[in-house]
N, C-alpha and C positions, 0 to 999 in steps of 0.2 A: 504494499499499499505504501504511496507516494503520501508525504511528507507534508504540511500545510505550508509550508517557503514554496515548494514546485507547485501546487496548485491553483497558488495563487499567480504564481507565472507565467503556470500556464495559461491561467485565467488574462491574463493583462495582454501575452500574444494574443491569445485570440483575439482579441477584445479591442487593445489598439497597438498591435503591432510589435515589430523589432521599437522603432522608436519610444513604445510606450514604457519596452523590462527596461531601455537605458533611459529610461528616465525616471522611471523606482529607482532602482542604481542608485541615480544619481541625488536624488530627492530624500534617498532612506543608505545610505551610505551601505550598502549587505549589495555586495556581488552575488546577484541570486541564483548567476551560473554556476559557481561555485560548486551550492550544494546540492547535491544527490539526490533522487526523487528514494532514498531511502536510507542517509542520511538521518539522525537525530536533528528535530529543529531546532537552532540555537534560537533559546527566551529572548534573548536582549535584542537578537536578528530580527526574530518573527514582531519585536513590539515596534522595533521602528519599522517594518516593511505597514503593520499595521497605524502606524501613527502616517504616513505618507501617500497609505491609499485613498484617503478621502477629496487629496488635492488632485491623484489622478483621474477617481471615475466618480461618475455622477452616481448621485443618490440608488435610482435604481439600478446598476451595474453593483453599485456594493453590497444588497438588498439578494443580487442575484446572486453574486460571489458567497456569500455570510449563509444562502442557502447550498446549494453548492458544498461547503467545507464542509455544513453540518449535517448531511448524507451524508458522506464519506468516511 
């Protein structure tokens, strides 16, 4: 099962393409590409990603992402 960071990255890439992922990396300071799907989520990195998401995604996209994360 993929960790939360990998699922967040996949969602952003699907909806905002590679540019969105690059913005997420710049805004959070977390190199999400270096975290594999089977690696444990570093708590600090996950927190910083979650703080950056509202600046990158719309309210509808955030809601959709939360639903996706809660299902898995």
